[in-house]
C-alpha positions in Angstrom: -14.8 7.6 -0.6 -12.2 8.1 2.0 -8.8 6.4 2.4 -7.1 6.3 5.9 -3.5 4.9 5.8 -1.7 4.3 9.0 0.9 2.1 10.8 4.1 3.6 9.2 7.0 4.5 11.2 10.9 4.2 11.7 12.4 0.9 11.3 15.9 -0.5 10.9 17.0 -2.1 7.8 16.0 -5.8 7.9 13.1 -5.1 10.1 9.3 -5.5 9.4 6.3 -3.3 9.5 2.7 -3.7 8.7 0.7 -0.7 7.3 -3.2 -0.6 7.0 -5.6 1.4 4.9 -9.2 1.7 5.9 -11.6 2.4 3.1 -14.9 4.1 3.6 -17.8 4.8 1.2 -16.7 2.3 -1.4 -18.0 -1.2 -2.5 -14.7 -2.6 -1.2 -15.1 -6.3 -1.8 -15.9 -5.7 -5.5 -12.8 -3.7 -6.4 -9.1 -4.1 -6.8 -6.8 -2.3 -4.3 -3.3 -1.4 -4.4 -0.5 0.1 -2.4 1.6 2.8 -3.9 4.6 4.7 -2.6 6.2 8.0 -3.3 9.5 9.5 -2.4 10.2 13.3 -2.7 10.6 14.4 -6.3 9.4 11.1 -7.7 6.1 9.9 -9.0 3.8 7.5 -7.1 4.5 3.8 -8.0 2.5 0.9 -7.3 4.0 -1.7 -5.1 1.4 -4.3 -4.6 -2.1 -5.0 -6.0 -4.9 -7.3 -4.6 -7.7 -8.1 -6.8 -11.3 -8.4 -6.0 -10.8 -12.2 -6.1 -7.9 -11.9 -3.8 -5.1 -12.5 -6.2 -1.9 -10.5 -5.3 0.7 -8.9 -7.6 3.9 -7.3 -6.7 6.4 -4.9 -8.2 9.7 -6.6 -8.7 11.4 -4.5 -6.1 9.3 -5.9 -3.3 8.5 -9.3 -4.5 9.2 -11.8 -1.8 9.4 -9.2 0.9 6.0 -7.6 0.9 2.5 -9.2 1.3 -0.7 -7.5 0.5 -3.8 -8.8 2.1 -7.4 -7.5 2.8 -10.1 -7.9 5.3 -13.4 -7.5 3.6 -15.4 -7.3 6.9 -13.3 -4.3 8.0 -12.9 -2.7 4.6 -9.2 -2.6 5.1 -6.2 -3.5 3.0 -2.8 -4.3 4.6 0.7 -4.3 3.5 3.2 -6.5 5.5 6.6 -5.5 4.8 9.6 -7.7 5.7 13.3 -7.5 5.1 13.0 -3.7 4.7 15.7 -1.7 3.0 16.5 2.0 3.0 15.1 2.4 -0.5 11.8 1.3 0.7 11.6 4.7 2.5 8.6 6.7 1.2 5.1 7.7 1.9 2.8 4.9 1.3 -0.8 5.4 0.0 -3.7 3.0 -1.1 -6.2 3.4 -3.7 -8.6 1.6 -5.9 -6.7 0.3 -9.0 -8.5 0.6 -12.4 -5.8 -0.9 -14.4 -3.5 0.7 -17.0 -2.0 3.0 -14.4 -5.4 4.5 -13.4 -6.9 4.9 -9.9 -10.3 5.5 -8.9 -10.2 7.9 -5.9 -9.1 11.4 -6.5 -8.2 12.2 -2.9 -5.2 10.1 -1.9 -5.2 11.1 1.7 -2.2 11.8 3.8 -0.7 8.3 3.3 1.6 6.8 6.0 5.3 7.4 6.2 7.8 4.6 6.3 11.3 5.3 7.2 14.0 2.7 7.0 17.3 3.4 8.5 20.6 1.8 7.4 
């Protein structure tokens, strides 16, 4: 299974960005998918999850600002990020979520870097 995240960039605080993750080699529609982010010196934290049934869940820090979605035909999961804050600056990754903090895919890929300037 390969994960390719892209779409990150530099944006001013209050701005918006949509990042994407293309998944190959997986039974995409049957799995739960999540976006995670990591800043230097910290662990990777989940920010949004979409279940195989299309139900979305969010970390409190992004609730109301971020929207996760997926396109089953394209094997792609998206993260629409609005009202961005400097503290959203991180490298963002996607992975298959197995619950209880576990992920299915060992190779996280490069992720996509999001930088929010104040």
